[in-house]
N, C-alpha and C positions, 0 to 999 in steps of 0.2 A: 848348642847353645849356649853360649857364654851369659852366664848370671852374674848384673853387675853387684848386685846385695842381696847375700842370705841371714835373713833374721830368723832369731828362736827363740821362741816366747808366746804367751800365749792372746788366745782373743778371745774376746767377750757377749757378752749381747748387752749393750747398755736401754733399761728403759730411763726418760730424760723428761722430766716436769717442768715449769718455770713457776710451779703453785709448790706449797707445802707440804710435806707428805699425810698429812693427815684434811687435807685440802684437796691434794691431785684427784678425777677421778682421769685421766686421759694419762699421755704415758708417752712419749716415743719412743721410733726404737729403731737402734741402730750397733752396729760390729763395732766395736770400740779396743783399744786394750796399747800398751806403750810402745814396744815389737809395732805389732800393727798401724799402728797409725809413722808412724816411721817410716815405714813400707810404700803407706797409700801418699803420703807428700813428695816423698821419690818419684814414684810410678807421675805421679799425672806431671813432676818434671821430666820426663821420656825418663830414667833409669828401668830395666827388665830388671824386678824383685823376687827372688820366694822366702816362702814362708818353710820352714818347719816346725811343726805344733802336731797335735791330735783332735781332731774336732770329735764328738757324739755324737749319732745320728736318732738326735731322737728331734724332737718339732722344732728347733732352731741348725739343726747342722746343714739340710741342703738351703741356708737362708742364707750360713757364712758361706758354704763354699761360692757359693756366689757371688756375692759381697769379694771376694776371694778375684771370682774371675773379672769384676767389672772394671778392679785396679789394675791390671793385668801386672796380677800377681802368682807368679809360676805355681803352683797347686802336688809338684809334680814329689813333695817329700811329706805332704799334708799325710797322717794318718787316722783315718774313721775310725771310730769305738763307737760298736751299738751297743754296748751293755752301761753304758756310761750316760753322764750328762755333760752340758755346757759350762760355765762359769758365766750365771747372773751377777747384773749389781742396777740394783736404780739407784736414780739422784735426782736430788729438789735443786734446782734454781731460784728460792722463791726473793731472791734481791741478783735478779741478773747488775753485772757490771759491778762485780764484786770478789775476790776468792774466795767469798762463804757458801760454800755448797755441802748439802747432806749426802755421805754417802751409805746405801747397806747392798753388801757385800754376800754375795751368794758364789761362791767357787772354791772352799774348802771338796777336798777329792777332783776335780771334775776333771773332763776328760784331757785338758791341758797340764796336769798335774801330772801324768801319767808317761812323760814323751818320758825318753833312757836313751844312753848313749846307740842304744846297739839300733840302734832309727838311722844313726848316720852312716849312711853308705861310704865304703872304703873309698872312694874314688870323686868322692860330692865338689872336696875341694878343686879338682883339674881346672873348672872351667868357671870357679866362681872369684872375682874380683876382690871381694867384701863379705865378711859373717862378719856379728853386729846380734849380741843382746844385750840387756839388764842386769842390773838386782832382783828386777821383781822378778825376771826368769827364776833366777840360782831359787827365790828366794815360794816359788811354791813348789815346792819337795824336794826331797833329797835327792833323787834319781833326774828329774832338772837340773838342780843347780852339777851335777854328774856331768850333764851333757852337755851343758855348756860351756864346762875342764874339759873337757875330750873333744868339741868343736875348736875349742882356743887350740887345742895343742898342733892337733892334726891339722886344720888350717894355714900356724905357722910351719907346722911343716911345707906345704904343699907351699908357699911365697904367697897367702893370699894375706890384707892389709884386717885385722885385728881388733874391730871397731870396739867402744863399750860404756858404756852408758853406768853410774850402779845407780841413779835414781829409788832413790832408800824409802820405805814408807814403814810408818812404824806401826802403820796395822798392819803387814803381814812379818814382816819378821821378828812384834815383838819386845825383842834385844836389840840394842843397836850391836852390842860386842858380837855376835850374825852376819849380823851384815856386812862387819870390818875382817872377820875372817870370809866372808866366801866373799868382799875383791880382792884382798890377800891371795886367796887364792886360786885367782887371776893373773893377776898385776905382772903377771913375768913376761906373758907370752902376747899382754895387748901392747897394741903402738901407738893405739889415737884413743884418747879420750872425752867422754862431754859432755863434767858433773855441771848439777848447778850448785849456788851458795851453800841456798838454803837448805840440798838435800847433802851438801859432808859437814856441816854443823855440826850432828847428833855426831858423828862417824870421827873426827876431827876436832873441830873448833879453833880451826887454821887460825890465824890470828892478821894473817892478808894471805895479796893475789897469791905473792910473793912465796910468802911459804908455801902454799899451794902448791904452785908449777916447782918447786921443789923438789917436794915431796914423789910426784912424780917419776920428776927426771932424774930423781936417783933409782931409782923402783925400774929405770929403764924403758919409759912412755915417750917415743920419742914427739907427741902432739897431744898438747890436752889443750882443749878451748872451753873454758869459763864460764858456764852462762847464769850471768847476773840482772837476768831482769830486763827492767827499764833499766839496768844502770846500763846493758849491752855483753859482751862480752869481751873474758880478756885469752891473749894467743900466749902460748909457750913454746915455744919450737929450741929444744935441746938451751943454748944459753939467749935466746933470743925470741924477745914477751913485746906481743903490744894491742895495745886497749881500743877499740871499736867503738863510738854509739849505741847502743839502738834508734832505730825510724821509731820518729814522732809517731802514735797509733792518735785520735783525736777524743774519737771511741772507743773504749773498749766493753765485748759485752760479754765474753768470757773467756776465760782465761786456761782452763781446762786442757790440754795435748800444746801448749803455746813449746817446750821442753819437745815435744817428738817432732815437729812440725820443723820447729828449727834444727832436730840431728836430722832432720828427711834432706833440709835444706843443704844443710854442710855439707854429707854424706851424698849430693846428689855433684855438688861443686867438685868434693875429691876424686871420681868417678870419668870428670871431664874435663880435667887440666887444668881444671882455677888457683889463682894463688894460695896463700893462706886467709889472707883477708876476702877476695873475692866470695870464696864457700864461707867464713863469719855473712858478709852482706847476706848472701846470698839465703845462708842460715837466719838469721836478725829479719829478715825482709816478708819470706814465706812463713817466719812464727805473727807476725805484725799484724799478716791479711788471715793469720786461721784468729786469731781474739778479736776480729770483728766479728764475729759468726759465732754463738752459738754450735756447739757440738764443739770437741777435734778435727774434725776433719769437712765440715761443714764449707768456713771457706780459703781449704788452702790452695792456690793458683799451680793455672796449670803452665804451661813455658809458651804459651802465647802472653798472658798475663805478666808473668817473670818479666821478657824482654822485655815490655811492658812501664814494668815499673825501676825495671831498672835501670833503661832511658835516664824517668822520669829522675831516680836519687843520681846524687853526690855521688862518683865513686871511688870507691874507699886511695888511702894513697899504698902503693904494695914496697912492704921496702921485706919483706918478710926473703929467708936464704936456702927457699924451696918451691916449688911448686907441684902441685902432689896431684899428676900426673898418675896413672895409677895403671899396668900392661901385666894378667899372668904370667906370661912368660921369664919378662925380666925378671923380674921379683923374684922368684924361684929361682933364677940359673944366677945370681948375681951373688956371691959374697956378702954379709954384711959381717960387724964390726957387734962382737955381743957385749951385751949391756949389762949397765952399775946392779947387781941386787942384794938387798942386807939381809943380814941374819932374824932384823926386827920381823921380815916380809910374807920371807916361808919361802915366798916365789923363787919357780927359777926363769932362773935370764932366760932375756929371749935368745931363741934359736939364727931364726930369719925375720926380720920387720919386713912389711913391705916396703918398697922402693919408694922416694920422695926422687920422676927423676923430672929434664927438662921442660917450660912451657911448651903448650900443642904452639904448631903455627897458627898464622891467622890464617889458612888456608879451614885445617881445621877446624878450627873454634866454632866456622864459618858454616862449616858443613856440617857442622852440631847442631848448630842452633836450628839449616834446615829441617830436620827433624823433631814434628812440637808435643807429637805424641809417642809413647813405649807403642812398640810392634804387641798386638795383643796374640797372649799366646795358648795354645790346648791342650791344659795336660788332664790325664785319670789320676781321680784319685782313686790312690787303690781303698781298696773297705775290706772290712776285717768280720773276715763271718764267725 
């Protein structure tokens, strides 16, 4: 079985109220987490994702695992832990339609914080097309940070495309320099980076988009998709760059999860041989649908809805030098150029970046479009006694 996207990260229990914490007497429960949200977005469009994480077998454990299966997320790399607990956070949306949210987190020493490199099977990446992680995963614990690094190293050797979103959260890191160190230690293995302008400001404070793209290009990153909120996204591939505006959203209900949604749509485009502009266009559409409803996954479109929205929206003009189709076998076997590294980056050069290959045929596109849902997979979650 070929896995389209392996995500490494946490899934928490979210308890959300539209009232202030003082006034709230009811909370809506959902599973949530930045990597999980991205996998759900990609799965709803037809990808087959897998999640590497730990889940505590507390009162919420079975609920979380059932949510994974509901969204066709492969659970073969999920470890359940009895003597632990799952992360929980409360969120108050006292004024919907704004970015003002109040959060209370209870994630310290949660089950997801205990993931270790030893949980990655030696042959894990033989049938995986993309491996994806974020700075949030790295911030969970020292062992989680080591797991991301080891996964990226192994994926690179196996020819997988390595994708990363710094997703800086001050409350998790405490100090921006720690987050920058975590980014620096993995950047030499990253093929595709999906940062947001706002998240990069505390780390670099780049004066403009060009400097941002240049920084990652000089460190061997093949493709940058710089998210700029309502201003759209700027793509950078080697010396080529292009800005694409975001689609208009008449009424914004909730912006939480918009970046995760974009990433899911973008990664879906990558594994389905769309052009770079189309990947960004799809990501923007998915994010636009996400923010029309409260919650990070409630508004995510399925494949049928995406096809309808694509038909209604003007297609971006394609001028990118490559199209981002992925092949596990081809990426592993083709020789790749050494990427540049710099003394201050502290990162190792890219060893075997995922291959960018020619565009899929119209026949391939038609066959791909026919599958509106990913095939459901039945996986056994290993339990630790």
